[in-house]
Residue frames as qw, qx, qy, qz and C-alpha x, y, z in Angstrom:
[[0.690, -0.594, -0.398, -0.111, -28.46, -0.72, -40.40],
 [0.043, -0.767, 0.416, -0.487, -27.01, 1.11, -37.41],
 [0.722, -0.105, -0.627, 0.274, -25.16, -0.74, -34.70],
 [0.478, -0.853, -0.085, -0.191, -25.75, 0.30, -31.12],
 [0.197, 0.670, -0.584, 0.413, -22.69, 1.37, -29.22],
 [0.656, -0.154, -0.709, 0.207, -21.59, -1.19, -26.62],
 [0.529, -0.821, -0.160, -0.145, -22.46, -0.53, -23.01],
 [0.115, 0.750, -0.536, 0.370, -19.53, 0.92, -21.04],
 [0.635, -0.017, -0.723, 0.271, -17.69, -1.53, -18.82],
 [0.576, -0.776, -0.212, -0.145, -18.66, -1.42, -15.16],
 [0.157, 0.733, -0.509, 0.423, -15.88, 0.26, -13.13],
 [0.793, -0.210, -0.531, 0.212, -14.16, -2.06, -10.68],
 [0.422, -0.899, 0.045, -0.105, -13.52, -0.71, -7.17],
 [0.761, 0.233, -0.271, 0.542, -9.88, 0.01, -6.42],
 [0.421, -0.899, -0.031, 0.115, -7.75, 1.86, -3.90],
 [0.663, 0.437, -0.195, 0.576, -4.43, 3.65, -4.13],
 [0.567, -0.738, -0.193, 0.312, -2.29, 5.19, -1.40],
 [0.299, 0.827, -0.203, 0.431, -0.32, 8.41, -1.50],
 [0.820, -0.409, -0.214, 0.337, 2.41, 7.22, 0.86],
 [0.139, 0.910, -0.108, 0.376, 4.22, 10.25, 2.25],
 [0.728, -0.420, -0.207, 0.501, 7.24, 11.16, 4.30],
 [0.016, 0.983, -0.176, -0.053, 9.38, 14.19, 5.06],
 [0.759, 0.475, -0.361, 0.261, 12.79, 13.54, 3.53],
 [0.776, -0.501, -0.154, 0.351, 15.26, 12.54, 6.26],
 [0.533, -0.199, 0.056, 0.820, 17.54, 15.46, 7.05],
 [0.087, 0.163, 0.311, 0.932, 16.14, 17.92, 4.53],
 [0.218, 0.377, 0.615, -0.657, 12.50, 17.66, 5.61],
 [0.326, 0.224, -0.402, -0.826, 11.17, 18.05, 2.04],
 [0.774, 0.169, 0.374, -0.483, 7.84, 16.39, 1.28],
 [0.124, 0.314, -0.859, -0.384, 8.25, 13.14, -0.65],
 [0.831, 0.119, 0.192, -0.507, 5.80, 10.60, -2.07],
 [0.482, -0.234, 0.824, 0.182, 6.48, 6.96, -2.94],
 [0.649, 0.539, -0.155, -0.514, 6.20, 6.12, -6.64],
 [0.652, -0.116, 0.729, 0.173, 6.60, 2.93, -8.68],
 [0.387, 0.475, -0.479, -0.629, 7.26, 2.48, -12.39],
 [0.851, 0.084, 0.419, -0.306, 5.14, -0.43, -13.53],
 [0.511, -0.111, 0.756, 0.394, 6.41, -3.23, -15.74],
 [0.208, 0.326, -0.378, -0.841, 5.95, -2.19, -19.37],
 [0.263, -0.041, -0.863, -0.430, 4.07, -5.32, -20.43],
 [0.127, 0.285, 0.795, -0.519, 1.32, -5.10, -17.82],
 [0.116, 0.556, 0.747, 0.345, -2.24, -5.00, -19.13],
 [0.130, -0.930, -0.323, -0.119, -3.11, -1.85, -17.20],
 [0.168, -0.970, 0.177, 0.013, -0.84, 1.21, -16.94],
 [0.904, 0.001, 0.106, 0.414, 2.20, -0.65, -18.27],
 [0.558, 0.314, 0.013, 0.768, 5.32, 1.53, -18.07],
 [0.173, -0.810, -0.131, -0.544, 3.54, 4.22, -16.10],
 [0.266, 0.137, -0.626, 0.720, 4.76, 5.66, -12.83],
 [0.530, -0.549, -0.442, -0.472, 2.04, 5.28, -10.21],
 [0.383, -0.494, 0.527, -0.577, 1.24, 5.26, -6.51],
 [0.016, 0.041, -0.994, 0.104, 0.91, 1.84, -4.82],
 [0.571, 0.163, 0.321, -0.738, -2.55, 0.38, -5.16],
 [0.115, 0.035, -0.920, -0.374, -4.84, -2.05, -6.91],
 [0.537, -0.284, -0.480, -0.633, -8.28, -3.57, -7.17],
 [0.573, -0.328, 0.471, -0.585, -10.50, -4.60, -4.30],
 [0.278, 0.110, -0.951, -0.084, -10.49, -8.34, -3.60],
 [0.671, -0.417, -0.439, -0.428, -13.46, -10.38, -2.42],
 [0.711, -0.257, -0.526, 0.389, -11.32, -11.14, 0.65],
 [0.201, 0.253, -0.229, 0.918, -11.01, -7.46, 1.63],
 [0.531, -0.634, -0.380, -0.414, -13.71, -7.74, 4.28],
 [0.141, 0.460, -0.595, 0.643, -12.39, -6.37, 7.58],
 [0.511, -0.433, -0.715, 0.200, -13.12, -7.77, 11.02],
 [0.194, -0.858, -0.106, -0.464, -14.67, -4.91, 13.04],
 [0.754, -0.643, 0.002, 0.136, -12.73, -6.16, 16.08],
 [0.726, -0.122, 0.215, 0.642, -9.48, -5.61, 14.15],
 [0.270, 0.699, 0.284, 0.599, -10.37, -2.10, 12.93],
 [0.393, -0.585, -0.297, 0.644, -8.96, 0.98, 14.68],
 [0.135, -0.091, 0.233, 0.959, -9.95, 4.44, 13.58],
 [0.454, 0.200, 0.018, -0.868, -12.94, 6.15, 11.96],
 [0.652, 0.224, 0.691, -0.219, -15.83, 3.82, 11.24],
 [0.371, 0.143, 0.716, 0.573, -16.26, 2.66, 7.63],
 [0.183, 0.802, 0.566, 0.058, -19.38, 4.79, 7.28],
 [0.142, -0.868, 0.060, 0.473, -17.24, 7.92, 7.73],
 [0.297, -0.289, 0.657, 0.630, -15.00, 6.82, 4.88],
 [0.282, 0.474, 0.787, 0.278, -18.11, 6.04, 2.86],
 [0.061, 0.903, 0.345, -0.250, -19.50, 9.52, 3.48],
 [0.185, -0.716, 0.329, 0.587, -16.25, 11.15, 2.35],
 [0.193, -0.218, 0.786, 0.546, -15.91, 8.97, -0.76],
 [0.605, 0.238, -0.110, -0.752, -19.58, 8.75, -1.71],
 [0.471, 0.145, -0.853, -0.172, -19.59, 4.97, -1.35],
 [0.796, -0.441, -0.232, -0.344, -21.76, 2.54, 0.64],
 [0.492, -0.715, 0.453, -0.204, -20.32, 1.53, 4.00],
 [0.924, -0.111, 0.353, 0.101, -19.39, -2.10, 3.11],
 [0.727, 0.577, 0.046, 0.370, -17.53, -0.96, 0.00],
 [0.013, -0.899, 0.289, -0.330, -15.78, 1.81, 1.92],
 [0.721, -0.537, 0.434, -0.060, -14.55, -0.78, 4.44],
 [0.905, 0.190, 0.290, 0.245, -13.29, -2.94, 1.58],
 [0.458, 0.817, -0.072, 0.343, -11.53, 0.03, -0.05],
 [0.284, -0.833, 0.418, -0.223, -9.63, 0.87, 3.14],
 [0.849, -0.267, 0.453, 0.040, -8.71, -2.80, 3.60],
 [0.812, 0.479, 0.177, 0.281, -7.53, -3.03, -0.02],
 [0.181, 0.916, -0.228, 0.277, -5.46, 0.12, 0.44],
 [0.521, -0.671, 0.515, -0.111, -3.66, -1.40, 3.44],
 [0.899, 0.019, 0.426, 0.104, -3.20, -4.76, 1.70],
 [0.691, 0.667, 0.075, 0.268, -1.90, -3.32, -1.57],
 [0.014, -0.912, 0.350, -0.215, 0.53, -1.01, 0.24],
 [0.664, -0.492, 0.562, -0.031, 1.94, -3.97, 2.14],
 [0.879, 0.255, 0.375, 0.147, 2.10, -6.20, -0.94],
 [0.594, 0.746, 0.074, 0.291, 3.70, -3.61, -3.20],
 [0.277, 0.741, -0.346, 0.505, 6.15, -1.81, -0.94],
 [0.615, -0.047, -0.673, 0.410, 6.28, -3.65, 2.40],
 [0.097, -0.216, 0.357, -0.903, 4.68, -0.91, 4.51],
 [0.346, -0.418, -0.838, -0.064, 2.02, -2.28, 6.85],
 [0.238, -0.401, 0.101, -0.879, -0.51, 0.18, 8.28],
 [0.798, -0.410, -0.383, -0.218, -1.32, -2.03, 11.23],
 [0.082, 0.502, -0.652, 0.563, -0.15, -2.50, 14.83],
 [0.380, -0.256, -0.854, 0.246, -0.77, -4.54, 17.93],
 [0.320, -0.805, -0.429, -0.256, -3.60, -3.22, 20.11],
 [0.491, -0.846, -0.086, 0.191, -2.53, -0.26, 22.21],
 [0.569, -0.375, 0.325, 0.656, 0.66, 0.35, 20.21],
 [0.354, 0.792, -0.132, -0.479, 1.72, 2.47, 17.27],
 [0.900, 0.415, 0.033, 0.131, 2.95, 1.06, 13.94],
 [0.234, -0.835, 0.467, 0.176, 6.72, 0.80, 13.85],
 [0.166, 0.495, -0.824, -0.219, 9.54, -1.48, 12.73],
 [0.901, 0.012, -0.109, -0.420, 8.14, -4.80, 11.64],
 [0.679, -0.328, 0.653, 0.075, 9.34, -8.28, 12.52],
 [0.084, -0.221, 0.804, 0.545, 10.43, -10.44, 9.60],
 [0.582, 0.409, 0.423, -0.562, 7.25, -10.30, 7.51],
 [0.173, 0.368, -0.703, -0.583, 8.50, -11.67, 4.18],
 [0.023, 0.166, 0.984, 0.067, 6.41, -14.79, 4.63],
 [0.241, 0.592, 0.554, -0.533, 3.30, -12.72, 5.41],
 [0.264, 0.627, -0.221, -0.699, 3.80, -10.65, 2.30],
 [0.109, 0.225, -0.875, -0.415, 4.50, -13.65, 0.08],
 [0.143, 0.328, 0.919, -0.165, 1.37, -15.36, 1.36],
 [0.298, 0.665, 0.308, -0.612, -0.74, -12.32, 0.49],
 [0.241, 0.554, -0.491, -0.627, 0.76, -11.92, -2.97],
 [0.121, 0.119, -0.952, -0.254, 0.32, -15.63, -3.64],
 [0.636, -0.223, -0.188, -0.714, -3.31, -15.48, -2.42],
 [0.574, -0.077, -0.797, 0.170, -2.51, -18.10, 0.21],
 [0.255, -0.431, -0.597, 0.627, -3.66, -15.72, 2.94],
 [0.008, 0.819, 0.385, 0.426, -5.93, -12.72, 3.37],
 [0.133, 0.475, -0.325, 0.807, -5.14, -9.49, 5.14],
 [0.631, -0.508, 0.080, -0.580, -7.97, -9.93, 7.70],
 [0.962, -0.147, -0.229, 0.032, -6.69, -13.45, 8.35],
 [0.624, 0.283, -0.357, 0.635, -3.11, -12.28, 8.90],
 [0.167, -0.563, 0.230, -0.776, -4.22, -9.49, 11.23],
 [0.820, -0.420, -0.008, -0.388, -6.14, -11.99, 13.33],
 [0.929, 0.034, -0.287, 0.232, -3.35, -14.57, 13.34],
 [0.570, 0.195, -0.307, 0.737, -0.72, -12.07, 14.51],
 [0.310, -0.717, -0.494, 0.382, -2.93, -10.00, 16.84],
 [0.242, -0.060, 0.167, 0.954, -2.81, -6.81, 14.77],
 [0.255, 0.731, 0.489, -0.402, -5.32, -4.03, 14.16],
 [0.425, 0.517, 0.407, 0.622, -5.86, -2.38, 10.79],
 [0.242, -0.479, -0.233, 0.811, -5.04, 1.28, 11.39],
 [0.253, 0.717, 0.547, 0.351, -7.76, 3.08, 9.47],
 [0.214, -0.927, -0.156, 0.267, -6.90, 6.21, 11.46],
 [0.455, -0.443, 0.394, 0.664, -3.66, 6.50, 9.48],
 [0.281, 0.278, 0.676, 0.622, -5.53, 6.88, 6.17],
 [0.186, 0.582, 0.271, -0.744, -7.31, 10.04, 5.03],
 [0.574, 0.580, 0.550, 0.179, -9.40, 10.18, 1.81],
 [0.231, -0.411, 0.254, 0.844, -7.98, 12.48, -0.86],
 [0.403, 0.357, -0.336, -0.773, -9.91, 11.91, -4.09],
 [0.672, 0.208, 0.702, -0.111, -12.03, 9.54, -6.14],
 [0.203, 0.480, -0.530, -0.669, -11.30, 8.95, -9.83],
 [0.759, 0.284, 0.553, -0.192, -13.44, 6.98, -12.29],
 [0.342, -0.140, 0.680, 0.633, -12.03, 5.79, -15.62],
 [0.402, 0.318, -0.174, -0.841, -13.87, 7.32, -18.64],
 [0.804, 0.200, 0.405, -0.385, -16.68, 5.19, -20.13],
 [0.707, 0.604, -0.295, -0.218, -14.87, 4.59, -23.44],
 [0.023, 0.573, -0.813, 0.098, -12.03, 2.63, -21.78],
 [0.759, -0.032, -0.608, -0.232, -12.31, -1.18, -21.92],
 [0.587, -0.229, -0.630, 0.453, -10.78, -1.45, -18.42],
 [0.188, -0.706, -0.053, -0.680, -12.44, 0.84, -15.92],
 [0.492, -0.206, -0.660, 0.529, -11.79, 1.51, -12.24],
 [0.322, -0.836, -0.156, -0.417, -13.54, 3.53, -9.57],
 [0.690, 0.091, -0.450, 0.559, -10.52, 4.34, -7.42],
 [0.446, -0.887, -0.120, -0.017, -10.32, 5.80, -3.94],
 [0.506, 0.502, -0.356, 0.604, -7.14, 7.82, -3.37],
 [0.643, -0.747, -0.169, 0.001, -6.07, 7.88, 0.28],
 [0.242, 0.758, -0.429, 0.426, -3.17, 9.61, 2.03],
 [0.856, -0.500, -0.098, 0.088, -0.93, 8.02, 4.68],
 [0.000, -0.842, 0.525, -0.120, 2.39, 8.87, 6.28],
 [0.759, 0.183, -0.612, 0.126, 4.89, 5.99, 6.32],
 [0.725, -0.681, -0.082, -0.053, 5.16, 4.77, 9.95],
 [0.096, -0.825, 0.547, -0.109, 8.40, 5.51, 11.78],
 [0.475, -0.407, 0.780, -0.016, 10.84, 2.66, 11.42],
 [0.770, 0.344, 0.538, -0.004, 9.19, 1.11, 8.37],
 [0.143, -0.472, 0.535, 0.686, 10.90, 1.15, 4.98],
 [0.739, 0.553, 0.165, -0.347, 9.13, 1.25, 1.61],
 [0.442, -0.362, 0.708, 0.416, 10.95, -0.98, -0.86],
 [0.492, 0.458, -0.405, -0.620, 10.87, -2.09, -4.50],
 [0.158, -0.145, 0.977, 0.012, 10.33, -5.81, -3.85],
 [0.643, 0.414, 0.448, -0.464, 7.37, -6.27, -6.14],
 [0.488, 0.100, 0.726, 0.473, 7.11, -8.02, -9.49],
 [0.302, 0.805, 0.510, 0.026, 4.70, -5.33, -10.71],
 [0.065, 0.988, -0.097, -0.100, 7.32, -2.55, -10.83],
 [0.811, 0.364, -0.151, 0.433, 10.78, -2.25, -12.34],
 [0.376, 0.178, -0.369, 0.831, 11.80, 0.52, -9.96],
 [0.382, -0.800, -0.427, -0.179, 10.40, 2.41, -7.01],
 [0.494, -0.041, -0.332, 0.802, 11.47, 5.16, -4.67],
 [0.136, -0.770, -0.418, 0.462, 10.76, 8.46, -2.97],
 [0.333, 0.410, 0.315, 0.789, 10.26, 11.60, -5.04],
 [0.065, 0.416, 0.291, -0.859, 9.43, 15.16, -4.19],
 [0.495, 0.669, 0.537, -0.137, 6.30, 16.08, -6.17],
 [0.202, 0.881, -0.191, -0.383, 8.25, 18.88, -7.88],
 [0.172, -0.483, 0.788, 0.341, 10.99, 16.50, -9.06],
 [0.465, 0.265, 0.843, 0.049, 8.44, 13.98, -10.32],
 [0.413, 0.819, 0.310, -0.249, 6.64, 16.70, -12.27],
 [0.054, 0.791, -0.461, -0.398, 9.95, 17.89, -13.73],
 [0.339, -0.189, 0.888, 0.245, 10.67, 14.32, -14.83],
 [0.485, 0.560, 0.666, -0.084, 7.28, 14.18, -16.52],
 [0.287, 0.898, 0.004, -0.334, 7.85, 17.49, -18.32],
 [0.065, -0.660, 0.663, 0.346, 11.26, 16.28, -19.51],
 [0.800, 0.283, -0.380, -0.368, 9.74, 13.08, -20.88],
 [0.209, 0.384, -0.867, 0.238, 11.63, 10.88, -18.41],
 [0.183, 0.127, 0.856, -0.468, 8.52, 9.75, -16.52],
 [0.298, -0.280, -0.653, -0.638, 5.13, 8.64, -17.83],
 [0.151, 0.149, 0.658, -0.722, 2.13, 9.63, -15.73],
 [0.034, -0.543, -0.789, -0.287, -1.57, 8.96, -16.12],
 [0.109, -0.635, -0.163, -0.747, -3.89, 11.95, -15.68],
 [0.651, -0.708, -0.225, -0.155, -4.93, 11.10, -12.08],
 [0.783, -0.279, -0.108, 0.545, -1.29, 10.72, -11.03],
 [0.363, 0.355, 0.094, 0.857, -0.27, 13.94, -12.76],
 [0.296, -0.717, -0.216, -0.594, -3.13, 15.91, -11.23],
 [0.761, -0.610, -0.213, 0.062, -2.45, 14.49, -7.77],
 [0.697, -0.087, -0.069, 0.708, 1.26, 15.32, -7.92],
 [0.124, 0.530, 0.131, 0.828, 0.36, 18.86, -8.93],
 [0.533, -0.727, -0.207, -0.380, -1.88, 19.09, -5.88],
 [0.830, -0.419, -0.166, 0.328, 0.75, 17.60, -3.58],
 [0.576, 0.262, -0.030, 0.774, 3.35, 20.08, -4.85],
 [0.158, -0.759, -0.106, -0.622, 1.41, 22.88, -3.12],
 [0.730, -0.671, 0.003, -0.129, 2.42, 21.49, 0.27],
 [0.178, 0.750, -0.592, 0.233, 5.77, 21.43, 2.04],
 [0.164, -0.322, 0.864, -0.349, 5.30, 18.62, 4.56],
 [0.279, -0.204, -0.925, -0.159, 3.42, 15.36, 5.06],
 [0.040, -0.448, -0.667, 0.595, 1.50, 16.96, 7.93],
 [0.221, 0.372, -0.083, -0.898, 0.38, 19.74, 5.59],
 [0.356, 0.027, -0.752, -0.554, -0.97, 17.21, 3.10],
 [0.243, -0.313, -0.903, 0.163, -2.81, 15.24, 5.79],
 [0.057, 0.446, 0.421, -0.788, -4.36, 18.43, 7.18],
 [0.312, 0.284, -0.340, -0.840, -5.47, 19.46, 3.70],
 [0.283, -0.080, -0.909, -0.294, -6.88, 15.98, 3.02],
 [0.075, -0.392, -0.807, 0.434, -9.13, 16.21, 6.07],
 [0.178, 0.540, 0.228, -0.790, -10.67, 19.42, 4.70],
 [0.071, 0.146, -0.664, -0.730, -11.15, 18.41, 1.05],
 [0.702, 0.309, 0.294, -0.570, -14.57, 18.10, -0.53],
 [0.253, -0.198, 0.879, 0.353, -14.38, 14.91, -2.58],
 [0.704, 0.460, 0.126, -0.527, -16.44, 14.65, -5.76],
 [0.799, 0.087, 0.540, 0.249, -15.97, 11.75, -8.21],
 [0.116, 0.707, -0.377, -0.587, -13.77, 12.82, -11.13],
 [0.775, 0.298, 0.535, 0.157, -14.38, 11.25, -14.53],
 [0.190, -0.447, 0.392, 0.782, -11.95, 12.70, -17.11],
 [0.636, 0.663, 0.229, -0.322, -13.37, 13.76, -20.47],
 [0.543, -0.212, 0.629, 0.513, -11.62, 12.34, -23.54],
 [0.558, 0.758, 0.069, -0.331, -11.49, 13.77, -27.05],
 [0.681, -0.106, 0.539, 0.484, -9.58, 12.31, -30.01],
 [0.427, 0.843, -0.070, -0.320, -8.38, 14.39, -32.97],
 [0.611, 0.594, -0.524, 0.005, -6.41, 12.21, -35.36],
 [0.741, 0.045, -0.591, 0.315, -3.64, 10.56, -33.33],
 [0.093, 0.282, -0.468, 0.832, -3.83, 13.08, -30.50],
 [0.473, -0.574, -0.667, -0.046, -5.94, 12.29, -27.48],
 [0.004, -0.435, 0.263, -0.861, -6.83, 15.22, -25.24],
 [0.474, -0.473, -0.725, 0.160, -8.06, 14.68, -21.70],
 [0.099, -0.481, 0.143, -0.859, -9.73, 17.43, -19.68],
 [0.181, -0.240, -0.828, 0.473, -11.37, 17.54, -16.27],
 [0.178, -0.730, -0.547, -0.369, -14.96, 18.60, -15.65],
 [0.405, -0.882, -0.222, 0.098, -15.09, 21.88, -13.79],
 [0.435, -0.672, 0.296, 0.521, -11.50, 22.81, -14.68],
 [0.705, 0.691, 0.157, -0.006, -11.37, 23.89, -18.35],
 [0.131, 0.892, -0.432, -0.022, -7.76, 25.09, -18.08],
 [0.525, -0.434, 0.731, 0.032, -6.39, 21.64, -17.21],
 [0.798, 0.483, -0.216, -0.290, -5.32, 19.52, -20.21],
 [0.576, -0.377, 0.707, 0.160, -3.45, 16.29, -20.80],
 [0.701, 0.591, -0.205, -0.344, -2.41, 15.32, -24.33],
 [0.520, -0.354, 0.746, 0.218, -0.79, 12.23, -25.75],
 [0.514, 0.436, -0.515, -0.530, -0.25, 10.76, -29.21],
 [0.710, -0.068, 0.677, -0.180, -1.54, 7.27, -29.88]]
C-alpha cells in the first residue's frame, strides 16, 4: 500500500535586512553579518544577515509610520498590504534586537545617535514590549523610507522549517553602531561582500544559498548608495530554490538561472 507524501509545511513570513555602510575612511561597501550559534534549530553555525520571523505584535500604527505606504511594499514584494506592513515592522524590530540599530526617529528629525536604549532592546527581546508600543511611548516614527525591498526567498517545500522571507536594504544611520550584543550570534561585524565571498570559498564561512546569492549581487556595487539605487529598480519575483540529492551530495539550483549551483555534503 502506498503512503501519500506529507503536505509541505506552510512557509512562515519573515524579514531580513541587508544593513549597509561605506567603510569609514576607505569608502568600500560593507554589509553587516552575524554567525549564528551552532546549536540553533534554524541555520545554526551559518553566517547571515540580521532578521527573523514576523510576530503577531508586528502591527504598525499608521500614525507612527513615515515613508512609502505599506501597499507599495506589498506591490514590490507580491504580498497583501497588512502582511507587507508587518514585514517592514519585523525588519525594523529584528535589526534593533539583533544589532542595536533602530530605523526610527522623532517626528521631523533624522535617525541618529540613540539615547541609552539597552532597556528598550531588552524589553523587546524578552517580549515584555512591542516595537509599536515602544515607538508610541518614546514619540518615535518607524522610518519605512529607509528600507528598500531587494528580494523574496521561499524555503523549498521539502524542508520541515519553511520561511517566506522579504529581503530589504537599509543604510545604517549616521551615529548609530551595529554591535554583536545578541544571544543568537557568536560573532558579528562588517564585511565587504568580496571578503565574505572569499571566506566562503576558503571554507571559513558557512552561507545558505540566499545569503550567498545576495552577497554575489552586492559585490557588483561599490557603495551603499549604489545598492539602494539598484534596489529601487529591481523586479522582485519570489525565489524558491530547487533541491536535488545524489547520495550524500545535495545540489541546489535557482529557477531561471541554470548556471548557478550550490552543493553541500550531508
